[in-house]
C-alpha positions as CSV (number, residue, x, y, z in Angstrom):
1,X,5.0,49.6,34.3
2,X,8.1,51.4,36.2
3,X,7.4,55.3,36.5
4,X,9.0,57.7,34.1
5,X,11.9,59.3,35.7
6,X,11.2,63.0,37.0
7,X,12.8,65.7,34.8
8,X,15.3,67.9,36.1
9,X,16.3,71.7,35.2
10,X,19.9,71.1,36.6
11,X,22.1,70.9,34.1
12,X,24.5,67.3,33.7
13,X,28.0,67.5,34.5
14,X,30.6,66.8,31.9
15,X,31.9,63.6,33.2
16,X,28.5,62.2,33.4
17,X,27.8,62.9,30.0
18,X,31.5,61.9,28.8
19,X,32.1,59.3,30.6
20,X,29.4,56.9,29.9
21,X,29.8,57.7,25.8
22,X,33.4,57.1,26.2
23,X,32.8,53.8,27.6
24,X,29.9,52.6,25.3
25,X,32.7,53.4,22.1
26,X,35.4,51.8,23.9
27,X,33.4,48.5,24.0
28,X,32.4,49.0,20.4
29,X,36.3,49.5,19.9
30,X,36.7,46.3,21.7
31,X,34.3,44.7,19.3
32,X,36.2,46.2,16.1
33,X,39.3,45.2,17.6
34,X,38.0,41.9,18.4
35,X,36.5,41.5,14.5
36,X,39.5,42.6,13.1
37,X,41.7,39.8,15.0
38,X,39.0,37.1,14.0
39,X,39.3,38.3,10.2
40,X,42.9,38.6,10.7
41,X,43.0,34.9,10.7
42,X,41.6,35.0,7.1
43,X,44.4,36.9,5.8
44,X,45.2,40.8,4.6
45,X,42.3,40.9,2.1
46,X,39.8,39.6,4.3
47,X,41.2,42.8,6.6
48,X,40.9,45.1,3.4
49,X,37.4,44.0,2.7
50,X,36.2,44.7,6.0
51,X,37.8,48.2,5.8
52,X,35.9,48.8,2.7
53,X,32.5,47.4,3.8
54,X,32.9,49.6,7.1
55,X,33.6,52.6,4.7
56,X,30.4,51.9,2.7
57,X,28.5,51.3,5.7
58,X,29.3,54.8,7.1
59,X,28.7,56.7,4.1
60,X,25.1,55.0,4.0
61,X,24.6,56.8,7.6
62,X,25.0,60.1,6.4
63,X,21.1,60.8,6.1
64,X,20.8,59.3,9.6
65,X,23.8,61.2,11.2
66,X,22.1,64.2,9.7
67,X,18.8,63.9,11.1
68,X,20.3,63.0,14.7
69,X,22.6,65.9,14.6
70,X,19.2,67.8,14.3
71,X,17.4,65.5,17.0
72,X,20.8,66.4,19.5
73,X,20.2,69.9,19.2
74,X,16.5,70.2,19.4
75,X,15.8,68.1,22.1
76,X,18.8,69.5,24.4
77,X,17.4,72.9,23.6
78,X,13.7,72.2,24.6
79,X,15.0,70.3,27.5
80,X,17.5,73.0,28.8
81,X,14.0,75.2,28.5
82,X,12.1,72.8,30.3
83,X,9.8,71.9,27.2
84,X,9.7,68.1,27.9
85,X,6.9,67.1,26.1
86,X,8.3,68.9,22.8
87,X,11.3,66.8,23.4
88,X,9.5,63.8,23.3
89,X,8.0,65.1,19.8
90,X,10.8,66.3,18.4
91,X,12.1,62.4,18.9
92,X,9.2,60.8,17.6
93,X,9.6,62.9,14.3
94,X,13.0,61.8,14.3
95,X,12.6,58.3,14.2
96,X,10.3,58.7,11.5
97,X,12.6,60.7,9.4
98,X,15.5,58.4,10.1
99,X,13.1,55.1,9.6
100,X,12.5,56.2,5.9
101,X,16.0,57.3,5.3
102,X,17.7,54.1,6.6
103,X,15.5,52.0,4.3
104,X,16.2,54.5,1.1
105,X,20.0,54.5,2.0
106,X,19.9,50.6,2.2
107,X,18.9,49.9,-1.0
108,X,22.1,50.6,-2.6
109,X,24.1,48.5,-0.7
110,X,21.8,45.2,-1.1
111,X,21.3,45.9,-4.6
112,X,24.8,47.2,-6.2
113,X,27.1,46.0,-3.5
114,X,29.7,44.3,-5.8
115,X,29.7,47.4,-8.1
116,X,30.0,49.4,-5.1
117,X,33.1,47.4,-4.0
118,X,34.5,47.3,-7.4
119,X,35.5,51.5,-7.1
120,X,38.2,51.0,-4.6
121,X,40.2,49.0,-7.3
122,X,41.7,46.1,-5.3
123,X,41.9,42.5,-6.5
124,X,38.7,40.4,-7.5
125,X,38.7,38.2,-4.2
126,X,39.0,41.1,-2.3
127,X,36.3,42.7,-3.6
128,X,34.0,39.9,-3.7
129,X,34.6,39.5,0.2
130,X,33.9,43.1,0.5
131,X,30.6,43.1,-1.4
132,X,28.9,40.5,0.8
133,X,29.8,42.7,3.6
134,X,28.2,45.9,2.0
135,X,24.9,43.8,1.4
136,X,24.9,42.5,4.9
137,X,25.7,45.5,6.8
138,X,22.7,47.1,4.7
139,X,20.1,44.5,5.7
140,X,20.1,45.8,9.0
141,X,20.3,49.6,8.5
142,X,16.9,50.0,10.0
143,X,18.0,48.7,13.2
144,X,21.0,50.8,13.6
145,X,18.8,53.9,12.6
146,X,16.5,53.3,15.9
147,X,19.5,52.8,17.8
148,X,21.1,56.0,16.6
149,X,18.0,58.1,17.1
150,X,16.6,57.1,20.5
151,X,20.3,57.0,21.5
152,X,20.7,60.7,20.3
153,X,17.6,61.9,22.0
154,X,18.3,60.1,25.4
155,X,21.6,61.9,25.8
156,X,20.7,65.3,24.6
157,X,18.4,64.9,27.4
158,X,21.0,64.2,29.5
159,X,20.8,60.7,30.0
160,X,24.0,58.9,28.5
161,X,23.5,55.8,30.7
162,X,20.7,54.3,29.3
163,X,22.5,54.0,26.1
164,X,25.5,52.7,27.7
165,X,23.9,49.6,29.5
166,X,22.1,48.9,25.7
167,X,25.7,49.1,24.4
168,X,26.6,46.3,26.9
169,X,23.9,44.0,25.8
170,X,24.7,44.6,22.2
171,X,28.4,44.1,22.7
172,X,27.5,40.7,24.9
173,X,25.9,39.3,22.0
174,X,28.1,40.7,19.2
175,X,31.7,39.2,20.1
176,X,30.1,35.7,20.5
177,X,28.4,35.8,17.5
178,X,31.9,37.1,15.7
179,X,33.9,34.2,16.9
180,X,30.9,32.1,15.8
181,X,30.2,33.3,12.7
182,X,33.8,34.4,11.1
183,X,35.8,31.4,11.8
184,X,32.7,29.0,12.3
185,X,33.4,27.9,16.0
186,X,30.5,26.4,17.9
187,X,29.2,24.3,15.0
188,X,28.3,27.5,13.3
189,X,29.3,27.8,9.5
190,X,32.3,29.6,8.7
191,X,31.2,32.9,6.7
192,X,34.3,34.9,7.1
193,X,34.1,38.8,6.1
194,X,30.0,37.8,5.5
195,X,30.0,36.4,8.7
196,X,31.5,39.7,10.6
197,X,28.5,41.6,9.1
198,X,26.0,39.4,10.2
199,X,27.3,39.3,13.7
200,X,27.1,43.2,14.0
201,X,23.8,43.4,12.4
202,X,21.9,40.8,14.5
203,X,23.6,42.6,17.7
204,X,22.2,46.1,16.5
205,X,18.9,44.5,15.9
206,X,18.8,43.3,19.8
207,X,19.8,46.9,20.6
208,X,16.9,48.6,18.4
209,X,14.4,46.0,20.1
210,X,15.5,47.0,23.7
211,X,15.6,50.8,22.9
212,X,11.7,50.7,22.0
213,X,10.6,48.8,24.8
214,X,12.5,51.1,27.2
215,X,11.2,54.0,25.1
216,X,7.6,52.8,24.7
217,X,7.1,51.6,28.0
218,X,8.0,54.8,29.5
219,X,11.1,53.3,31.3
220,X,13.4,56.3,30.0
221,X,13.2,60.2,30.4
222,X,12.3,61.2,26.8
223,X,8.4,60.8,26.3
224,X,6.8,58.6,23.8
225,X,3.7,59.9,22.0
226,X,1.8,58.2,19.4
227,X,0.0,61.1,18.3
228,X,0.6,65.2,18.1
229,X,4.4,65.1,16.7
230,X,3.4,64.8,13.2
231,X,3.8,68.4,12.3
232,X,5.2,70.3,9.3
233,X,7.1,73.3,11.4
234,X,8.6,70.3,13.6
235,X,10.1,68.5,10.7
236,X,11.2,71.7,8.8
237,X,13.2,72.4,12.3
238,X,14.8,68.8,12.2
239,X,15.8,69.4,8.5
240,X,16.7,72.9,8.7
241,X,19.5,72.0,11.8
242,X,20.0,68.4,10.1
243,X,20.7,68.9,6.6
244,X,23.9,71.2,6.9
245,X,25.2,68.0,9.0
246,X,24.0,65.6,6.2
247,X,26.1,67.5,3.9
248,X,28.7,67.3,6.0
249,X,28.9,63.9,6.3
250,X,28.3,63.3,2.8
251,X,31.2,65.5,2.2
252,X,33.5,63.6,4.6
253,X,32.3,60.3,3.0
254,X,32.7,61.1,-0.5
255,X,36.0,62.7,0.3
256,X,37.5,59.8,2.5
257,X,36.2,57.5,-0.2
258,X,37.9,59.4,-2.9
259,X,41.1,59.2,-0.9
260,X,41.0,55.7,-0.1
261,X,40.1,55.0,-4.1
262,X,43.3,56.4,-4.8
263,X,45.2,54.9,-2.1
264,X,44.0,51.4,-3.3
265,X,44.2,51.7,-6.8
266,X,47.7,53.7,-7.1
267,X,49.0,52.3,-3.8
268,X,47.8,48.6,-3.4
269,X,46.1,46.4,-1.0
270,X,49.0,46.3,1.6
271,X,48.7,49.8,2.1
272,X,45.0,49.9,2.0
273,X,45.2,47.0,4.6
274,X,47.7,49.1,7.0
275,X,45.4,51.9,6.7
276,X,42.4,49.7,8.0
277,X,44.7,48.5,10.5
278,X,46.0,51.7,12.0
279,X,42.4,53.2,11.7
280,X,41.3,50.1,14.1
281,X,44.6,50.9,16.5
282,X,43.5,54.3,17.1
283,X,39.8,53.6,17.4
284,X,40.3,54.1,21.1
285,X,41.4,57.6,20.4
286,X,38.4,58.8,18.5
287,X,35.9,57.2,20.8
288,X,37.1,59.2,23.5
289,X,37.0,62.1,21.6
290,X,33.0,61.5,20.6
291,X,32.6,61.2,24.3
292,X,33.6,64.4,24.4
293,X,31.5,65.9,21.2
294,X,28.2,64.0,23.2
295,X,28.8,66.2,26.3
296,X,29.6,69.1,24.3
297,X,26.6,69.0,22.2
298,X,24.5,68.1,25.2
299,X,25.6,70.9,27.2
300,X,26.1,73.6,24.4
301,X,22.4,72.9,23.6
302,X,20.9,72.8,27.3
303,X,22.7,75.9,28.4
304,X,21.4,78.0,25.6
305,X,17.8,76.7,26.1
306,X,18.4,78.0,29.9
307,X,19.3,80.8,28.4
308,X,23.1,81.0,29.7
309,X,25.0,81.4,26.8
310,X,28.3,82.0,29.3
311,X,27.8,78.3,30.6
312,X,27.6,77.0,26.9
313,X,31.0,78.7,26.2
314,X,32.6,77.3,29.3
315,X,31.4,73.8,28.8
316,X,32.6,73.2,25.4
317,X,36.4,74.7,26.1
318,X,36.3,72.3,29.4
319,X,35.5,69.6,27.0
320,X,38.3,70.6,24.6
321,X,40.8,70.5,27.2
322,X,40.0,67.1,28.3
323,X,39.8,65.7,24.9
324,X,43.4,66.9,23.8
325,X,44.7,65.5,26.8
326,X,43.1,62.2,26.9
327,X,43.7,61.6,23.3
328,X,47.3,62.7,23.1
329,X,47.8,60.7,25.9
330,X,46.6,57.2,24.1
331,X,48.0,58.1,20.8
332,X,51.4,58.4,22.2
333,X,50.9,54.6,23.9
334,X,49.7,53.3,20.9
335,X,52.2,54.8,18.3
336,X,55.0,53.2,20.6
337,X,53.7,49.9,20.0
338,X,52.5,49.9,16.3
339,X,54.5,46.9,15.0
340,X,53.6,44.8,18.6
341,X,49.8,45.7,17.8
342,X,50.3,45.0,14.2
343,X,51.5,41.2,14.9
344,X,48.1,40.8,17.3
345,X,46.1,41.3,14.2
346,X,47.9,39.9,11.3
347,X,49.7,36.6,12.5
348,X,51.8,36.9,9.3
349,X,51.7,40.6,8.2
350,X,53.7,41.4,4.7
351,X,57.0,43.7,6.0
352,X,55.3,46.1,3.6
353,X,52.0,46.4,5.4
354,X,54.1,46.6,8.8
355,X,56.4,49.6,7.4
356,X,53.1,51.1,6.0
357,X,51.3,50.8,9.5
358,X,53.8,52.6,11.2
359,X,53.9,55.8,8.8
360,X,50.2,55.9,9.4
361,X,50.4,55.5,12.8
362,X,52.7,58.7,13.4
363,X,50.6,60.9,11.2
364,X,47.3,59.8,13.5
365,X,49.3,60.2,16.2
366,X,50.1,64.0,15.1
367,X,46.6,64.4,14.2
368,X,44.8,63.1,17.4
369,X,45.2,66.4,19.7
370,X,44.0,68.6,16.4
371,X,40.9,66.2,15.7
372,X,40.2,66.6,19.5
373,X,39.1,70.3,18.5
374,X,36.9,68.6,15.9
375,X,34.9,66.2,18.6
376,X,34.9,68.9,21.1
377,X,34.4,72.6,19.9
378,X,32.5,71.1,16.7
379,X,30.3,68.9,19.1
380,X,29.3,72.2,20.7
381,X,28.7,74.1,17.7
382,X,26.1,71.4,16.5
383,X,24.8,71.2,19.7
384,X,23.8,75.0,19.4
385,X,22.5,74.2,15.9
386,X,25.5,75.7,14.2
387,X,25.9,72.7,11.8
388,X,26.6,74.7,8.7
389,X,29.8,75.6,9.9
390,X,31.4,72.5,10.6
391,X,30.1,71.3,7.3
392,X,32.4,74.2,5.5
393,X,35.4,73.4,7.7
394,X,35.2,69.5,6.5
395,X,34.5,70.9,2.9
396,X,37.7,73.2,3.0
397,X,39.9,70.4,5.4
398,X,38.9,67.4,3.4
399,X,38.3,68.2,0.0
400,X,40.4,71.2,-0.3
401,X,43.3,70.0,1.4
402,X,43.7,66.0,1.9
403,X,42.4,65.2,-1.2
404,X,44.0,68.1,-3.4
405,X,47.4,66.6,-1.6
406,X,46.0,62.9,-2.4
407,X,45.9,64.0,-6.3
408,X,49.3,65.6,-6.3
409,X,50.7,62.6,-4.7
410,X,49.4,60.7,-7.5
411,X,50.0,62.8,-9.9
412,X,53.8,63.0,-8.9
413,X,54.3,59.5,-8.1
414,X,55.2,60.3,-4.6
415,X,55.8,57.8,-1.7
416,X,52.6,57.1,0.4
417,X,53.9,58.8,3.0
418,X,52.7,62.0,1.9
419,X,49.2,60.6,1.2
420,X,49.3,60.1,5.0
421,X,50.7,63.3,6.0
422,X,47.6,65.0,4.0
423,X,45.9,64.0,7.4
424,X,47.7,66.4,9.5
425,X,47.4,69.4,7.2
426,X,43.8,68.6,6.7
427,X,43.4,68.8,10.7
428,X,45.5,71.6,11.1
429,X,43.1,73.7,9.0
430,X,39.8,72.4,10.3
431,X,41.0,73.1,13.5
432,X,41.8,76.7,13.1
433,X,38.2,77.3,11.6
434,X,36.6,75.9,14.0
435,X,38.3,77.7,16.9
436,X,37.9,80.9,15.3
437,X,34.1,80.1,14.8
438,X,33.5,79.4,18.5
439,X,35.3,82.6,19.3
440,X,32.3,84.5,17.9
441,X,28.8,85.4,19.1
442,X,27.4,84.0,15.9
443,X,26.4,80.4,16.9
444,X,24.9,81.4,20.0
445,X,21.4,82.4,18.8
446,X,21.0,80.2,15.7
447,X,17.9,78.2,17.0
448,X,14.8,80.2,18.5
449,X,12.3,78.3,20.7
450,X,8.7,79.0,20.1
451,X,7.5,80.8,23.2
452,X,4.4,79.3,23.4
453,X,6.1,75.7,23.7
454,X,7.5,77.2,26.9
455,X,4.0,78.7,28.1
456,X,2.3,75.5,27.4
457,X,4.5,73.3,29.1
458,X,4.3,76.1,32.3
459,X,0.5,75.3,32.0
460,X,0.9,71.6,32.0
461,X,3.0,71.5,35.0
462,X,0.8,74.4,37.2
463,X,-2.7,72.8,35.9
464,X,-1.4,69.7,38.4
465,X,-1.1,66.1,37.1
466,X,-4.3,65.5,34.8
467,X,-2.3,66.9,31.8
468,X,0.4,64.2,32.6
469,X,-1.8,61.6,32.9
470,X,-3.7,62.1,29.7
471,X,-0.4,62.2,28.0
472,X,0.7,59.1,29.6
473,X,-2.5,57.4,28.5
474,X,-2.0,58.5,24.8
475,X,1.5,57.0,25.1
476,X,0.7,53.1,26.0
């Protein structure tokens, strides 16, 4: 067994957290791009079906993302306070909660896949394709939960490289599986849209197995413990910090779902397919933003755990600066090449699909620098344990602005460009709210660590190696 990495009280650098997270998600984007390219050979209906399946999949992840928001905030805060064993117990408790939540959220996706797909209001063939994608993604929900939880805990402890290497292994498996299962290459059956979901699920299962082996073998910095983690107060902390993030994700998914239902029912499959394509095109911008969200969240929690609120504030502004610069540059490059990219994904796209894609791309390009605020500043607030205010900003921006504008567009039979423009208005409002919150001091003291946990940790360190050896033996 390899020795567990020695914890360090030094704060990680912004780049050491953001860069591996960005590259990790860029690789994921490459998988999505490959998936879109392979599925695109089956036509616009298949593209739309995959987009519907992804929407439902992300909606079912709301509970998992809520719990891992608590994981990030509490593991980072304890790590910053040098309560390393408590960070391990928080990870174990988080994994128990996400395991239960993943199974609960998978059941509707397996049993009612067709009924869920019907809500989008597209044609019968597209609905059936989407239902197969939804059902198979749901089957692998537990594997995705393990990846989310262990990855979030490691990043919160300042280790973004281990999740990176795990994702490398996952993607190495995922892309060949997509090529084999979607189109029926190398002697495999041609499963189409269903094959895309199975390929992603099998790759995710591999990632979950690797994560568990590394964690349980004590080859990563987060301690694996089998006992002393089941504590009511620990679960209460995770729920108190995580449930606003869960509500935020549910609000986001419901609002986004509602927006897409209006788009599919009143503007047709071409508009829906164009929206899915544009989302794929701009995914590279989003994953760069996610990298700075990870960095801002981790550093905010660790600095506050180390009783350095000024350091937490500086890390958030720094993350925002780099997020705006990088995301804005990438968005500009994409928007100048929209039509070329559409033809790469769809061999014979309809003229209407191309026109819609161009319109959406410009709206997304205008929104991208504003989205950087949500990634960087929203991430810093969540890392500090302030998960309620980002929830409120999402509620106001998405439901109060975007969805209201979408309803007005449908009622007045306005051109679809106004539906797309609602995204810009939403992000202006959300960005202003988050910046206003970050300028206050309210978010800096929402989590109070138990002083006895720090005292206990110090006693373990001062008492020599015996306690650490006992912990290691319990972990095997």
